[in-house]
Each structure stands twice: as structure tokens, then as C-alpha cells.
ROSE-4610 file (N, C-alpha, C; in Angstrom, 1 decimal, always signed):
// ROSE-4610
residu = [M/M/M/N/N/N/A/A/A/L/L/L/L/L/L/A/A/A/S/S/S/F/F/F/V/V/V/P/P/P/F/F/F/G/G/G/V/V/V/S/S/S/A/A/A/D/D/D/S/S/S/R/R/R/A/A/A/E/E/E/T/T/T/L/L/L/Q/Q/Q/R/R/R/H/H/H/W/W/W/D/D/D/D/D/D/T/T/T/E/E/E/A/A/A/S/S/S/A/A/A/E/E/E/A/A/A/L/L/L/L/L/L/M/M/M/E/E/E/Y/Y/Y/M/M/M/A/A/A/L/L/L/A/A/A/M/M/M/S/S/S/P/P/P/R/R/R/Q/Q/Q/Y/Y/Y/L/L/L/F/F/F/K/K/K/R/R/R/H/H/H/M/M/M/L/L/L/R/R/R/S/S/S/L/L/L/L/L/L/E/E/E/L/L/L/D/D/D/K/K/K/N/N/N/T/T/T/I/I/I/A/A/A/L/L/L/T/T/T/L/L/L/Y/Y/Y/E/E/E/Q/Q/Q/T/T/T/L/L/L/N/N/N/A/A/A/Q/Q/Q/A/A/A/W/W/W/A/A/A/I/I/I/Y/Y/Y/R/R/R/V/V/V/R/R/R/R/R/R/L/L/L/K/K/K/L/L/L/G/G/G/K/K/K/N/N/N/Q/Q/Q/Y/Y/Y/W/W/W/W/W/W/S/S/S/L/L/L/A/A/A/V/V/V/V/V/V/S/S/S/T/T/T/G/G/G/S/S/S/R/R/R/V/V/V/E/E/E/C/C/C/E/E/E/Q/Q/Q/T/T/T/I/I/I/H/H/H/A/A/A/M/M/M/N/N/N/G/G/G/Q/Q/Q/T/T/T/A/A/A/S/S/S/T/T/T/A/A/A/T/T/T/H/H/H/A/A/A/R/R/R/H/H/H/V/V/V/L/L/L/E/E/E/S/S/S/R/R/R/W/W/W/N/N/N/G/G/G/D/D/D/L/L/L/P/P/P/W/W/W/R/R/R/E/E/E/H/H/H/F/F/F/L/L/L/V/V/V/A/A/A/A/A/A/P/P/P/H/H/H/L/L/L/V/V/V/A/A/A/A/A/A/K/K/K/E/E/E]
num = [1/1/1/2/2/2/3/3/3/4/4/4/5/5/5/6/6/6/7/7/7/8/8/8/9/9/9/10/10/10/11/11/11/12/12/12/13/13/13/14/14/14/15/15/15/16/16/16/17/17/17/18/18/18/19/19/19/20/20/20/21/21/21/22/22/22/23/23/23/24/24/24/25/25/25/26/26/26/27/27/27/28/28/28/29/29/29/30/30/30/31/31/31/32/32/32/33/33/33/34/34/34/35/35/35/36/36/36/37/37/37/38/38/38/39/39/39/40/40/40/41/41/41/42/42/42/43/43/43/44/44/44/45/45/45/46/46/46/47/47/47/48/48/48/49/49/49/50/50/50/51/51/51/52/52/52/53/53/53/54/54/54/55/55/55/56/56/56/57/57/57/58/58/58/59/59/59/60/60/60/61/61/61/62/62/62/63/63/63/64/64/64/65/65/65/66/66/66/67/67/67/68/68/68/69/69/69/70/70/70/71/71/71/72/72/72/73/73/73/74/74/74/75/75/75/76/76/76/77/77/77/78/78/78/79/79/79/80/80/80/81/81/81/82/82/82/83/83/83/84/84/84/85/85/85/86/86/86/87/87/87/88/88/88/89/89/89/90/90/90/91/91/91/92/92/92/93/93/93/94/94/94/95/95/95/96/96/96/97/97/97/98/98/98/99/99/99/100/100/100/101/101/101/102/102/102/103/103/103/104/104/104/105/105/105/106/106/106/107/107/107/108/108/108/109/109/109/110/110/110/111/111/111/112/112/112/113/113/113/114/114/114/115/115/115/116/116/116/117/117/117/118/118/118/119/119/119/120/120/120/121/121/121/122/122/122/123/123/123/124/124/124/125/125/125/126/126/126/127/127/127/128/128/128/129/129/129/130/130/130/131/131/131/132/132/132/133/133/133/134/134/134/135/135/135/136/136/136/137/137/137/138/138/138/139/139/139/140/140/140/141/141/141/142/142/142/143/143/143/144/144/144/145/145/145/146/146/146/147/147/147/148/148/148/149/149/149/150/150/150/151/151/151/152/152/152/153/153/153/154/154/154/155/155/155/156/156/156/157/157/157/158/158/158/159/159/159/160/160/160]
x = [+6.1/+5.6/+4.5/+4.1/+2.9/+3.0/+4.4/+4.6/+5.1/+5.0/+5.4/+4.5/+3.3/+2.1/+2.6/+3.2/+3.5/+5.4/+5.9/+7.2/+7.4/+8.4/+9.0/+8.9/+8.8/+9.5/+10.9/+11.3/+13.1/+13.5/+13.0/+13.9/+13.0/+13.0/+12.6/+13.3/+12.4/+13.2/+12.8/+13.8/+13.5/+13.9/+13.7/+14.4/+16.1/+16.0/+18.0/+19.1/+18.0/+18.3/+17.9/+17.4/+16.6/+17.4/+18.2/+19.3/+19.7/+20.2/+20.9/+19.7/+18.4/+17.4/+17.2/+17.0/+16.4/+17.9/+19.3/+20.4/+20.0/+19.6/+19.1/+18.1/+17.3/+16.5/+16.3/+17.7/+18.5/+19.5/+20.1/+20.7/+20.0/+18.9/+18.0/+16.9/+16.4/+15.3/+14.3/+14.6/+13.8/+12.7/+13.9/+13.2/+12.3/+13.0/+12.2/+10.2/+10.5/+9.2/+8.1/+8.9/+8.2/+7.7/+8.3/+7.9/+6.9/+6.8/+5.8/+4.5/+4.5/+3.4/+2.7/+3.7/+2.9/+2.8/+3.2/+2.2/+0.8/+1.0/-0.4/-1.2/-1.3/-1.7/-2.5/-1.5/-1.9/-3.0/-2.6/-3.8/-4.4/-4.7/-6.2/-7.1/-6.8/-7.5/-7.4/-6.7/-7.0/-6.0/-7.2/-6.6/-5.9/-5.7/-4.7/-3.4/-3.1/-2.1/-0.9/-0.4/+1.0/+1.6/+3.1/+4.1/+5.0/+5.3/+5.8/+4.3/+5.2/+3.8/+3.4/+4.2/+3.9/+3.7/+4.5/+4.9/+4.6/+4.0/+3.7/+5.3/+5.5/+6.7/+7.0/+6.1/+5.8/+6.6/+5.5/+5.8/+7.1/+8.0/+9.6/+10.2/+9.9/+10.3/+10.4/+8.9/+8.9/+9.8/+10.1/+10.6/+11.9/+12.5/+13.7/+14.4/+12.8/+13.5/+14.0/+13.3/+14.1/+13.3/+13.3/+12.2/+12.6/+13.7/+14.3/+13.2/+13.0/+12.0/+10.5/+10.6/+9.1/+8.4/+9.7/+9.2/+8.7/+9.7/+9.5/+8.1/+7.9/+6.8/+5.3/+5.4/+4.3/+4.2/+5.1/+5.4/+4.5/+4.9/+4.8/+3.2/+2.5/+1.2/+0.5/+0.8/+0.4/+0.3/+1.4/+1.5/+0.6/-0.1/-0.7/-2.4/-2.5/-4.1/-4.9/-5.9/-6.4/-7.5/-8.7/-9.6/-10.4/-11.7/-12.7/-12.4/-12.3/-12.4/-13.9/-14.5/-15.5/-14.7/-14.5/-13.9/-15.0/-15.0/-15.8/-15.0/-14.7/-14.1/-15.0/-14.6/-15.7/-14.6/-14.2/-14.0/-15.0/-15.1/-16.0/-15.3/-14.0/-13.4/-11.9/-11.1/-9.6/-9.2/-8.9/-8.2/-9.2/-10.7/-11.5/-12.1/-11.3/-11.6/-12.4/-13.6/-13.8/-13.8/-13.2/-13.5/-13.3/-14.1/-14.3/-13.8/-13.2/-12.8/-13.2/-14.1/-14.5/-13.8/-13.9/-13.6/-15.2/-15.3/-16.3/-16.4/-15.0/-15.0/-13.2/-13.2/-11.4/-11.3/-10.3/-9.5/-8.6/-8.3/-6.9/-7.2/-6.2/-6.0/-6.9/-7.2/-8.0/-9.1/-9.6/-11.3/-11.6/-10.9/-11.2/-11.3/-10.2/-10.4/-11.3/-11.9/-12.9/-14.1/-14.3/-15.4/-16.4/-14.7/-14.5/-15.3/-14.4/-14.6/-16.1/-16.4/-17.6/-18.7/-17.9/-19.5/-19.4/-18.1/-18.2/-18.5/-19.1/-19.6/-18.3/-17.1/-15.7/-15.7/-14.7/-14.0/-12.3/-11.9/-10.6/-10.4/-9.6/-8.8/-7.4/-7.6/-5.9/-5.2/-6.7/-6.4/-5.5/-4.7/-3.2/-4.1/-5.9/-6.5/-7.8/-8.5/-10.1/-10.7/-11.3/-12.5/-13.7/-14.9/-15.9/-16.6/-16.9/-17.0/-18.5/-18.9/-20.4/-20.8/-20.1/-20.2/-18.6/-19.1/-17.7/-18.4/-18.2/-18.5/-17.6/-16.2/-14.8/-14.8/-15.0/-14.2/-13.4/-13.2/-12.1/-12.8/-14.5/-15.3/-15.5/-15.4/-16.1/-17.5/-18.4/-17.5/-17.6/-16.2/-16.7/-16.8/-17.1/-17.1/-17.0/-16.5/-16.3/-16.5/-17.6/-17.4/-17.1/-16.7/-15.6/-15.9/-15.4/-15.1/-13.7/-12.6/-11.5/-10.8/-10.5/-10.0/-8.3/-7.6/-6.2/-5.9/-4.7/-4.4/-4.4/-5.0/-5.7/-4.5/-3.9/-3.5/-3.6/-4.6/-5.5/-6.6/-6.3/-7.6/-8.9/-9.9/-11.2/-11.1/-11.6/-11.5/-12.8/-13.6/-15.1/-15.0]
y = [-17.6/-16.5/-17.2/-18.1/-19.0/-19.7/-20.3/-21.0/-19.8/-18.7/-17.8/-18.0/-18.3/-18.2/-19.4/-20.3/-21.4/-21.3/-19.8/-20.0/-19.1/-18.5/-17.9/-16.2/-15.4/-14.2/-14.1/-13.2/-13.9/-12.4/-12.0/-10.8/-10.6/-11.0/-10.6/-9.3/-8.4/-7.1/-7.1/-6.5/-5.7/-4.7/-3.7/-2.2/-2.7/-3.3/-3.1/-3.3/-4.3/-5.0/-4.2/-3.2/-2.8/-1.9/-1.3/-1.0/-2.2/-3.2/-4.6/-5.1/-5.1/-5.6/-4.9/-3.4/-2.5/-3.3/-3.2/-3.1/-4.4/-5.7/-6.6/-6.7/-5.1/-5.6/-4.6/-4.1/-3.5/-4.5/-5.6/-6.5/-7.3/-7.7/-8.6/-8.1/-7.3/-6.4/-7.3/-8.8/-9.4/-10.1/-10.9/-11.4/-10.7/-8.8/-8.0/-8.0/-7.6/-7.7/-9.0/-10.2/-11.1/-11.2/-10.7/-10.6/-9.5/-8.3/-7.6/-8.2/-8.7/-9.6/-10.1/-11.1/-12.0/-10.9/-9.9/-9.0/-8.4/-8.4/-7.7/-8.7/-10.3/-11.1/-11.2/-11.7/-11.5/-10.2/-9.3/-8.1/-7.9/-8.5/-8.7/-9.5/-10.7/-11.7/-11.5/-10.6/-10.3/-9.2/-8.0/-6.9/-6.3/-7.0/-6.9/-7.9/-8.1/-9.2/-8.9/-7.8/-7.5/-8.4/-8.3/-9.5/-9.2/-7.8/-7.2/-7.1/-7.0/-7.0/-5.2/-3.9/-3.0/-1.9/-3.1/-2.3/-2.8/-2.5/-3.0/-2.7/-4.1/-3.9/-3.0/-2.4/-1.7/+0.0/+0.3/+1.1/+1.6/+0.2/+0.7/+1.0/+0.1/+0.5/+1.5/+1.9/+3.8/+4.5/+4.3/+5.5/+5.3/+4.2/+3.6/+4.3/+4.7/+5.0/+4.0/+2.5/+1.4/+1.0/+2.7/+2.2/+0.9/+0.3/-0.8/-2.1/-1.9/-3.1/-2.7/-1.9/-1.2/-1.2/-0.7/-0.7/-2.6/-3.3/-4.7/-5.2/-4.6/-4.9/-4.8/-3.4/-3.0/-3.6/-4.2/-4.4/-6.1/-6.9/-8.1/-7.7/-7.1/-6.7/-7.0/-5.7/-5.9/-6.7/-7.7/-9.0/-9.9/-9.9/-11.3/-11.3/-12.2/-12.2/-12.0/-11.2/-10.7/-11.2/-11.0/-12.1/-11.2/-11.4/-10.2/-11.9/-11.3/-12.6/-12.0/-13.3/-12.9/-13.9/-12.9/-13.2/-13.2/-14.6/-14.3/-14.8/-14.4/-14.6/-14.8/-15.4/-15.4/-16.1/-15.5/-15.8/-16.3/-17.2/-17.8/-18.1/-18.0/-18.3/-18.3/-18.4/-18.4/-20.0/-19.2/-20.6/-21.2/-20.6/-21.0/-20.1/-20.3/-19.6/-20.6/-19.5/-20.4/-19.3/-19.8/-18.9/-19.3/-18.5/-19.1/-18.3/-18.5/-17.3/-18.3/-17.2/-17.5/-16.9/-17.0/-16.3/-16.2/-14.7/-14.2/-13.8/-13.2/-13.2/-12.9/-12.6/-12.8/-11.0/-11.2/-10.1/-9.4/-8.3/-7.7/-6.9/-6.0/-5.4/-4.5/-3.5/-2.7/-2.8/-3.6/-3.8/-4.3/-5.3/-5.8/-4.5/-3.7/-2.6/-1.5/-1.6/-0.7/-0.7/-2.5/-3.1/-2.7/-3.0/-2.7/-1.4/-0.2/+1.0/+1.5/+1.0/+1.4/+0.5/-0.6/-0.9/+0.5/+0.8/+1.7/+3.0/+3.3/+4.5/+5.4/+5.0/+6.1/+5.3/+6.4/+5.7/+5.3/+5.9/+5.5/+5.6/+5.0/+5.2/+5.0/+5.7/+5.9/+4.7/+3.9/+2.9/+1.6/+1.0/-0.1/-1.3/-1.5/-2.6/-2.0/-2.8/-2.6/-3.1/-3.2/-3.7/-3.1/-3.7/-3.7/-4.5/-3.6/-4.4/-4.2/-5.6/-5.9/-6.0/-6.4/-6.7/-6.6/-5.3/-5.6/-5.8/-6.3/-6.6/-7.4/-6.2/-6.6/-5.3/-5.5/-4.8/-5.5/-6.3/-7.1/-8.1/-7.9/-8.7/-10.0/-11.0/-12.5/-12.6/-13.4/-13.6/-12.4/-12.3/-11.6/-12.0/-11.0/-11.7/-10.2/-11.0/-9.9/-10.5/-10.1/-10.2/-9.1/-9.3/-8.5/-8.5/-8.1/-8.7/-7.4/-8.2/-7.5/-8.1/-6.8/-7.3/-7.6/-8.7/-9.0/-10.1/-10.3/-11.1/-12.5/-13.1/-14.3/-15.8/-15.4/-16.6/-17.5/-17.3/-18.2/-19.1/-20.3/-21.2/-21.1/-21.5/-21.1/-22.1/-21.9/-22.3/-22.5/-23.2/-23.1/-24.1]
z = [-6.3/-5.0/-4.6/-5.3/-4.9/-3.7/-3.7/-2.1/-1.1/-1.1/-0.4/+1.0/+0.6/+1.8/+3.0/+2.7/+3.3/+3.7/+3.7/+4.0/+5.3/+5.1/+6.8/+6.7/+7.5/+7.5/+7.5/+6.6/+6.2/+7.5/+8.0/+8.6/+10.0/+11.3/+12.5/+12.9/+13.4/+14.0/+15.7/+16.3/+17.6/+17.9/+18.7/+19.3/+18.9/+19.5/+19.2/+18.4/+17.3/+15.9/+14.8/+15.0/+14.2/+12.6/+13.2/+12.1/+11.2/+12.1/+11.3/+10.7/+10.9/+10.6/+8.8/+9.0/+8.0/+6.8/+7.3/+6.2/+5.9/+6.4/+5.3/+4.5/+5.2/+3.4/+2.8/+3.0/+1.6/+0.9/+1.7/+1.1/+0.4/+0.5/+0.0/-0.6/-1.2/-1.5/-2.4/-2.4/-3.1/-2.4/-1.2/+0.2/+0.9/+0.8/+1.4/+0.6/-0.6/-1.0/-0.9/-0.8/-0.6/+0.8/+1.7/+3.1/+2.9/+2.3/+2.1/+1.8/+0.8/+0.3/+1.1/+1.7/+3.5/+4.1/+4.1/+5.1/+4.8/+3.5/+2.8/+2.9/+2.5/+2.8/+4.0/+4.8/+6.2/+6.9/+6.4/+6.8/+5.9/+4.9/+3.9/+4.6/+5.2/+6.0/+7.6/+7.9/+9.2/+9.9/+9.9/+9.6/+10.6/+12.0/+13.1/+12.8/+11.9/+12.0/+11.0/+12.1/+11.4/+11.3/+10.8/+11.1/+12.1/+12.5/+13.4/+14.7/+16.1/+16.9/+16.8/+16.5/+16.5/+15.6/+14.0/+13.1/+11.7/+11.1/+9.7/+9.2/+8.3/+7.6/+6.4/+6.0/+5.0/+5.5/+6.9/+7.0/+7.9/+8.0/+8.5/+7.5/+6.3/+4.8/+4.4/+4.8/+3.4/+4.5/+6.1/+7.0/+6.5/+6.3/+5.6/+4.7/+3.4/+2.4/+1.4/+1.8/+0.5/-0.3/-1.2/-2.5/-3.3/-3.4/-4.3/-3.8/-3.0/-2.0/-2.2/-1.8/-2.3/-3.7/-4.7/-5.6/-6.5/-6.0/-6.6/-5.6/-4.1/-3.8/-4.9/-5.3/-5.8/-7.4/-7.6/-9.0/-8.8/-7.8/-7.6/-7.7/-6.5/-6.4/-7.7/-8.3/-9.6/-10.5/-10.5/-11.6/-11.2/-9.9/-9.9/-10.2/-9.9/-10.4/-9.1/-9.2/-7.8/-7.5/-6.3/-6.1/-5.3/-5.0/-3.8/-3.1/-1.9/-0.7/+0.2/+0.7/+1.6/+2.7/+4.0/+5.2/+6.0/+7.3/+8.5/+9.0/+10.5/+11.2/+12.7/+13.8/+15.0/+15.9/+17.1/+17.8/+19.4/+20.0/+21.0/+22.1/+22.3/+23.7/+23.7/+24.4/+24.4/+23.3/+22.2/+21.2/+20.8/+21.1/+20.5/+18.8/+17.4/+16.8/+15.7/+14.8/+13.4/+12.4/+11.2/+10.3/+8.6/+8.0/+6.2/+5.4/+4.4/+3.3/+2.2/+1.4/+0.0/-1.0/-2.4/-3.5/-4.2/-3.9/-4.5/-6.1/-6.3/-7.9/-8.1/-9.2/-9.9/-10.6/-11.0/-12.1/-11.7/-12.3/-11.8/-10.7/-10.3/-8.9/-9.2/-10.5/-10.8/-10.3/-11.3/-11.4/-9.8/-9.2/-7.8/-6.5/-6.7/-6.0/-6.2/-7.4/-7.9/-7.5/-7.7/-7.2/-5.7/-4.6/-3.3/-3.3/-3.8/-3.8/-4.0/-4.9/-5.3/-4.5/-3.7/-2.6/-0.8/-1.1/-0.1/-0.6/-1.7/-2.2/-2.6/-3.1/-3.3/-4.8/-4.7/-6.5/-6.0/-4.9/-4.5/-3.0/-2.7/-1.3/-0.7/+0.6/+0.8/+1.7/+1.8/+3.1/+2.2/+2.8/+2.2/+1.7/+2.0/+1.4/+1.3/+0.4/-0.4/-0.1/+1.2/+2.3/+2.8/+2.1/+2.5/+3.9/+5.1/+6.0/+6.2/+6.1/+6.1/+8.0/+8.7/+10.0/+11.0/+12.4/+13.2/+14.2/+15.0/+16.2/+17.1/+17.1/+17.4/+18.3/+20.1/+20.7/+21.9/+21.7/+22.7/+23.7/+23.6/+24.3/+23.7/+24.6/+23.6/+24.0/+22.7/+21.8/+20.9/+19.5/+18.6/+17.2/+16.4/+14.9/+14.1/+12.9/+11.4/+10.4/+9.2/+8.4/+7.2/+6.1/+5.3/+4.1/+3.0/+1.5/+1.6/+0.7/+0.5/-0.9/-1.1/-2.6/-2.2/-2.8/-2.7/-3.9/-3.5/-4.8/-4.5/-6.0/-5.5/-5.2/-4.1/-3.5/-2.6/-2.0/-0.9/-1.5/-1.1/-1.7/-0.3/-0.8/-0.1/+1.6/+2.4/+3.7/+4.5/+4.6/+5.1/+6.3]
């Protein structure tokens, strides 16, 4: 799974091929779990970074009741070492991005998520990611910036 972030999305989806795509997720539930993990990591680092244009893969598989792939995905998440990442993103202009990523701490999934929830004054959250927003100035205008802490599997190296 560590090579996962350098891999590819195993199944594309379009309106015309949704049924075939969902069937491929049933046919290869392990690849589906890997794609779900890839999407989880992408959304952790960039909250608007879905694998598909309008939908999260997870929501598509939940609607299709693909409990096998979803269970494998949850087992994969729980088996990972986790980290709290500090993410800072800045967009100065068209194709001008700057971002940094630092590991703040490591631990189990429960430990990292509880740490973030405590920062937010919560004991739990229904959100897909445990995130503590320090700054968000994203309204579509340039420049924009974001600064947040997020709990996610410890699969990404620091980037400054």
C-alpha cells in the first residue's frame, strides 16, 4: 500500500459507464480499497480533491452497497500508522501554487483523530476527515490560502 500514492486510479467513471464501473469495483474489491485510500489521502491534503469531478468514490460505493470494498478500506485505514499533518497551501495566480506539508505527530488512528477533535472542542465528528482549520481564505479569488491540521495515514513525506 505504501506505493499506492504513486499508483493510478484503477477505475474511471462517466455517466455512460457508471454501471460498468461499479461492477469493476465489485470484481476487484482490493483495488477498490486502494483507490478509496488514495482518495482519502488526496482529500486529507486538499479538501476539494475528489478522484471524480462531482462525486467521492466512497459515496458511489456506499450508494452501490459495496460493503466488501468499504470494509477492506476501513481495515486498511485502521492498520496504518497515522500522523497529524500541518498543511499550508497558497495559490498566487494561474498555475502558481505553493504548499508545505509537515508531520506534527504520529500515533494510532484513534489517537490522531481524538487530538484533532479536542482542538475543535469535540469528542467525535461525522466528517470524513478529522481536520482543524487554522486559516481558510479560499473564496475563489486570488490569492487564496489555507492552513490546517489533519489526521491521516502516515503515508506522505514532508514537503517544504
